[in-house]
C-alpha positions as CSV (number, residue, x, y, z in Angstrom):
1,S,-17.2,58.5,-15.6
2,R,-17.2,55.1,-17.3
3,G,-19.1,51.8,-17.2
4,G,-19.0,49.0,-14.6
5,S,-16.7,46.6,-16.5
6,L,-13.0,46.6,-15.8
7,R,-12.4,46.4,-19.5
8,Y,-13.5,50.0,-20.0
9,I,-11.7,51.7,-17.1
10,D,-8.2,53.0,-16.6
11,K,-5.6,50.2,-16.9
12,D,-3.9,51.1,-13.6
13,L,-7.2,51.2,-11.7
14,A,-8.3,48.0,-13.3
15,E,-5.2,46.2,-12.1
16,I,-5.7,47.5,-8.6
17,L,-9.3,46.4,-8.5
18,S,-8.5,43.0,-10.0
19,N,-6.0,42.4,-7.2
20,L,-8.1,43.6,-4.3
21,I,-9.6,40.1,-3.6
22,T,-7.3,37.1,-3.2
23,T,-8.6,33.6,-3.6
24,D,-7.5,30.4,-2.0
25,K,-9.2,27.1,-2.9
26,K,-9.1,23.9,-1.0
27,H,-10.9,20.5,-1.1
28,S,-12.4,18.9,2.0
29,L,-13.8,15.4,2.4
30,D,-15.4,16.1,5.7
31,F,-16.8,19.7,5.6
32,D,-19.2,20.2,8.5
33,F,-22.6,21.2,7.0
34,N,-23.5,23.3,10.1
35,K,-20.8,25.9,9.2
36,I,-23.0,27.1,6.3
37,Q,-24.6,30.4,7.1
38,S,-26.1,31.6,3.8
39,L,-27.3,30.0,0.6
40,T,-27.1,31.4,-3.0
41,D,-30.4,30.1,-4.4
42,S,-33.7,30.2,-2.6
43,K,-37.2,31.1,-3.6
44,S,-37.8,32.0,0.0
45,F,-35.7,35.2,0.2
46,G,-38.5,37.6,-0.4
47,C,-38.0,38.4,-4.1
48,G,-40.2,37.8,-7.1
49,W,-43.7,36.4,-6.5
50,S,-43.1,35.1,-3.0
51,K,-43.0,38.2,-0.8
52,V,-43.1,36.6,2.6
53,I,-41.0,36.8,5.8
54,N,-38.5,33.9,5.5
55,G,-34.8,33.2,5.4
56,S,-33.5,36.6,4.6
57,W,-35.0,38.0,7.8
58,F,-32.6,35.9,9.9
59,K,-28.9,36.5,10.4
60,D,-28.0,32.9,9.4
61,L,-29.4,29.4,8.6
62,Y,-29.3,28.3,12.2
63,S,-31.5,31.3,13.3
64,W,-33.9,30.6,10.4
65,G,-34.2,26.9,11.4
66,E,-34.7,27.9,15.0
67,G,-37.4,30.4,14.1
68,M,-39.3,28.3,11.5
69,Y,-42.7,27.1,12.6
70,P,-42.7,23.3,12.6
71,A,-44.9,21.6,10.0
72,E,-45.5,17.9,9.5
73,N,-43.0,17.7,6.6
74,L,-40.6,20.2,8.0
75,K,-39.6,20.0,11.7
76,A,-36.6,19.1,13.9
77,E,-38.1,17.3,16.8
78,N,-36.3,14.0,16.7
79,I,-33.8,11.8,14.8
80,L,-36.5,10.8,12.3
81,D,-36.9,14.5,11.4
82,W,-33.1,14.8,11.1
83,K,-33.0,11.9,8.6
84,D,-35.9,13.3,6.7
85,N,-34.4,16.7,6.3
86,I,-31.1,15.2,5.2
87,W,-33.0,13.1,2.6
88,H,-34.7,16.3,1.3
89,I,-31.5,18.3,0.9
90,E,-29.7,15.4,-0.8
91,H,-32.6,15.1,-3.3
92,E,-33.3,18.8,-3.8
93,G,-30.3,21.1,-3.4
94,F,-27.2,19.2,-2.4
95,P,-26.9,15.9,-4.4
96,P,-24.3,13.6,-2.7
97,R,-22.7,12.8,-6.1
98,N,-21.3,16.3,-6.2
99,P,-19.2,18.2,-3.7
100,I,-20.8,21.3,-2.2
101,N,-19.4,24.5,-3.5
102,V,-18.7,26.9,-0.6
103,K,-17.4,30.5,-0.6
104,Y,-15.8,31.7,2.7
105,Y,-15.8,35.5,2.9
106,S,-13.0,36.0,5.4
107,W,-13.8,39.7,6.1
108,F,-17.3,38.7,7.4
109,D,-16.3,35.2,8.7
110,R,-19.2,33.8,6.7
111,Y,-19.7,30.6,4.7
112,V,-22.0,30.8,1.7
113,A,-23.0,27.6,-0.1
114,S,-24.3,27.2,-3.6
115,N,-27.5,25.2,-3.8
116,S,-30.3,24.6,-6.3
117,G,-33.1,24.2,-3.7
118,G,-33.9,22.6,-0.4
119,S,-33.2,25.8,1.6
120,H,-35.8,25.2,4.3
121,H,-34.6,21.7,5.0
122,A,-31.0,22.9,5.0
123,A,-31.8,25.5,7.7
124,M,-33.4,22.7,9.8
125,V,-30.4,20.5,9.4
126,V,-28.0,23.3,10.5
127,Y,-30.3,24.1,13.4
128,Q,-30.8,20.5,14.7
129,S,-27.1,19.7,14.1
130,V,-26.0,22.6,16.5
131,R,-28.9,22.1,19.0
132,D,-28.5,18.3,19.4
133,G,-24.8,17.9,18.6
134,L,-25.5,15.8,15.4
135,E,-22.9,15.6,12.6
136,Y,-23.5,15.8,8.9
137,K,-20.4,16.1,6.9
138,R,-20.0,16.4,3.2
139,E,-17.3,16.7,0.5
140,A,-16.8,20.3,-0.4
141,V,-14.8,22.7,-2.5
142,I,-14.1,25.8,-0.4
143,K,-13.1,29.0,-2.0
144,Q,-11.7,31.5,0.6
145,L,-11.9,35.1,-0.4
146,S,-9.8,37.7,1.4
147,I,-9.1,41.5,1.0
148,D,-5.4,42.0,0.2
149,P,-4.1,44.8,2.5
150,G,-1.2,45.6,0.2
151,T,-3.5,46.4,-2.7
152,V,-5.6,48.6,-0.4
153,E,-2.5,50.6,0.4
154,I,-1.7,51.0,-3.3
155,L,-5.3,52.2,-3.9
156,D,-5.0,54.7,-1.1
157,K,-1.6,56.0,-2.3
158,N,-2.7,56.6,-5.9
159,Y,-6.5,57.5,-5.7
160,Y,-9.0,59.3,-3.7
161,S,-11.7,56.6,-3.6
162,F,-15.0,56.7,-1.8
163,I,-18.6,55.3,-1.6
164,F,-21.6,57.5,-1.9
165,Q,-25.3,56.7,-2.0
166,I,-27.7,58.0,-4.7
167,K,-30.7,59.9,-3.4
168,T,-34.0,58.9,-4.9
169,L,-36.0,61.1,-7.3
170,N,-37.9,63.9,-5.5
171,K,-41.5,63.2,-6.4
172,E,-42.5,66.9,-6.2
173,T,-39.6,68.6,-8.0
174,R,-38.8,65.5,-10.2
175,I,-35.1,66.4,-9.6
176,Y,-32.3,64.1,-8.5
177,T,-30.6,66.0,-5.8
178,S,-27.5,63.8,-5.5
179,E,-26.1,61.9,-8.4
180,Y,-26.0,64.5,-11.2
181,E,-25.0,67.5,-9.1
182,F,-22.4,65.4,-7.4
183,T,-20.9,64.0,-10.6
184,D,-20.8,67.4,-12.2
185,A,-18.9,68.7,-9.2
186,L,-16.4,66.0,-9.6
187,K,-15.5,67.3,-13.1
188,D,-14.5,70.6,-11.4
189,F,-12.2,68.8,-9.0
190,G,-10.4,66.6,-11.6
191,Q,-9.4,66.6,-15.2
192,N,-12.5,64.4,-16.1
193,R,-10.4,61.3,-15.3
194,H,-12.5,60.1,-12.5
195,T,-14.2,56.7,-12.7
196,I,-17.6,55.9,-11.2
197,L,-18.6,52.2,-10.8
198,K,-21.9,50.7,-9.6
199,P,-21.8,47.5,-7.6
200,V,-23.7,44.5,-9.1
201,N,-26.5,42.9,-7.1
202,Y,-26.2,45.2,-4.1
203,V,-29.3,46.0,-2.1
204,S,-28.5,49.8,-1.8
205,N,-28.1,52.3,-4.6
206,I,-24.5,53.1,-4.1
207,K,-21.6,54.0,-6.4
208,L,-17.8,53.9,-6.0
209,V,-15.8,56.9,-7.1
210,F,-12.1,56.9,-8.0
211,I,-10.1,60.1,-8.6
212,P,-6.4,59.8,-9.5
213,K,-4.4,61.9,-7.1
214,D,-2.3,63.3,-10.0
215,A,-5.4,64.4,-11.9
216,L,-6.7,67.1,-9.5
217,K,-7.4,70.5,-11.1
218,T,-8.1,72.2,-7.8
219,N,-5.6,72.8,-5.0
220,S,-4.8,69.4,-3.4
221,E,-5.2,70.8,0.1
222,T,-8.6,72.2,-0.8
223,F,-9.7,68.9,-2.1
224,R,-8.3,67.0,0.9
225,N,-10.2,69.3,3.2
226,W,-13.4,68.7,1.3
227,F,-12.8,64.9,1.2
228,H,-12.2,64.5,4.9
229,S,-15.0,66.9,5.8
230,A,-17.4,64.9,3.7
231,I,-16.3,61.7,5.4
232,S,-16.7,63.1,8.9
233,C,-20.2,64.4,8.0
234,G,-21.2,61.0,6.8
235,K,-21.8,62.1,3.2
236,I,-19.3,59.6,1.8
237,I,-17.3,56.6,3.1
238,S,-13.6,56.3,2.3
239,L,-13.2,53.1,0.3
240,P,-9.8,52.2,1.8
241,D,-11.3,52.7,5.3
242,Y,-14.2,50.4,4.3
243,L,-11.9,47.7,2.9
244,K,-9.8,47.7,6.1
245,N,-12.9,47.0,8.3
246,P,-16.1,46.2,6.3
247,A,-18.0,44.9,9.3
248,H,-17.9,48.4,10.9
249,Y,-20.0,49.8,8.1
250,H,-22.6,47.0,7.8
251,T,-25.0,48.0,10.6
252,L,-28.5,47.7,8.9
253,H,-30.4,44.4,8.6
254,Y,-31.5,43.4,5.1
255,S,-35.3,43.7,4.6
256,H,-37.7,43.4,1.8
257,E,-41.3,43.9,0.8
258,V,-43.9,41.4,2.1
259,D,-47.3,40.4,1.1
260,S,-48.0,38.3,4.1
261,I,-46.7,37.4,7.6
262,T,-46.9,34.0,9.3
263,L,-46.0,34.0,12.9
264,G,-44.1,31.0,14.3
265,D,-44.1,29.2,17.7
266,P,-42.4,31.7,20.0
267,S,-41.2,29.1,22.5
268,R,-40.0,26.5,20.0
269,K,-40.2,23.7,22.6
270,F,-41.2,20.1,21.7
271,K,-42.5,17.3,23.9
272,L,-41.0,13.9,23.1
273,K,-43.3,10.8,23.2
274,G,-43.6,9.7,26.8
275,D,-43.2,13.1,28.3
276,S,-45.9,14.1,30.7
């Protein structure tokens, strides 16, 4: 087992992993702001000192804007609010002098924008834009990320690769019942040439395992039987299967610890001036 940097792992595996994701960059002068679904930088995502229900509890910016309780300086009732929210994002997180940097994750069909603040107002802009058919377009540099199917096939041909989740420390026995027993067992399967990598900035404590198919010490049929049995029992996830259809495996909503809960207006209906 080796560290997480590609510099310290097997050269063949490093080449495969470095080619898994392809990148295509394009420049747009009229990117529609309401396409943005996630933001990279926000104090409101339940981490650090601000443990409150906020943006990360919604599936996208539109839903967050829709669910946000209207305040005097943060609402989407009319065109004045629309202009006010745009003013805020242009002075807080999306200055007009710079193009917006956007990453499009094709396997999730999701646009993620880089920002330095203004997340609440950005959510309101996206929400009001869709609700009222208003347009707000900006210059943007869009980096499209895609999983390369050919590289997935190369990985599948040369390695047994899978994902497994580390169990937490048993408070009574003070024993880790998953990671160390499991990695010790891997040494019995292969010639100690397996590689274990830990994803960076991922919410769950998972690890990726790669075993060269030409490095098995045990009978290959015996190992394949164990491998497919572990997959069918839900103990591990085949990495090639995951890469071919990531959305199939992402079924749990992200959540985080909270210190307080503020309930919003459940109806989210506004009366315009002059309405009875």
